[in-house]
N, C-alpha and C positions, 0 to 999 in steps of 0.2 A: 259134460263136455261143452254144452251150449253156454253154461254160466261162465266157464273159463274164457271162451271166445268173446263174450260180452265184456268181461273185465279187461281183457287185453285191448279190445277196441276202445273202451273208455279211457284206459291209461294212455294209449297212443294219441287219442284226440286231446287229452289234457296236456300231454307233452307238446303236441303240435301247437295248441293254443298258447302255451307258456312261451315257447320259442318265437312264435309269431308275434306275440305282444312285445317281447323284448326286441325283436327286429325293428318294429315300428316306433315304439315308445320308450324303450329302455335307454340306459345311460350311454350305450355304444350303438344305438340304432341309427336309422336314417337321418334324423335331425342332426345328430352328432357328425355324421359323415358330410352333410351339407355344410356344416360349420367349418369342418376341415378343408373342404374344397374352397370356401371363401378365403380361408387363411392362406391356402396355397396360392390362390390368384393374387392376393395382396403381396405376399412375399415374392412371388415371381416378378411382379411389377417393380418392387423395391430393388430386387436383384438386377433387373435390367437397367434401372437408373444408376446403380452403383457401377455396372459394367461400362455404361456410357461415360460416367465421370472418370473411371479408371483409364479409358482410352484417351480422353482429353488430357489427363495428367501425364500419361506415358508419352504423348506427343510433345507436350511442353518440356518434359524432362529430356526427350530426344533432341530437342532444339538446343539444350544446354550442354550436350556432350562435347568434349574437346574436338572431336572429328568434324562436327557440324554446328559450330556456334553461330547463331544468327546475331549479327552485330546490333541490329535494332532492338531485339529482345534483351540482349545483354545490357545495352544502354538504358532501356526502360527499367529493368529490374535494379540496376545499380543506382539510378536516380531515385527510385522509390525507396530503396533501403537507406540510402545516405541522405535523403531529403534535400537534394541539391537540384538546382536549375540554372540554366544560363540566363544572363540578363535579358535576352531576347525571347525567352520562353514565356508562354502564357500559362499560369497556374490557376486551376479552379479547385477551391476547397469545398468538400462535401462532408456532411455529417454522416457518421457511420452508425 
């Protein structure tokens, strides 16, 4: 009976060591989790940037709706697309 208890204890310790090693050094261990947390942080920041960009674009689109057209914005967009200017306008060319 003593030998059986010793064998069971050794097997349990071996399994504990096996799973403990994999928790710290295995392919899905703590270093992997830390890498995932870094990815989540980077993707969260990227998502927030896209959200801000979306809000700006929605605001700009809202200004172009027929119910609330901003005449200045419409004039600016039309001149930019048609590449027209009045003789009294000052035009500054920039390299893109």
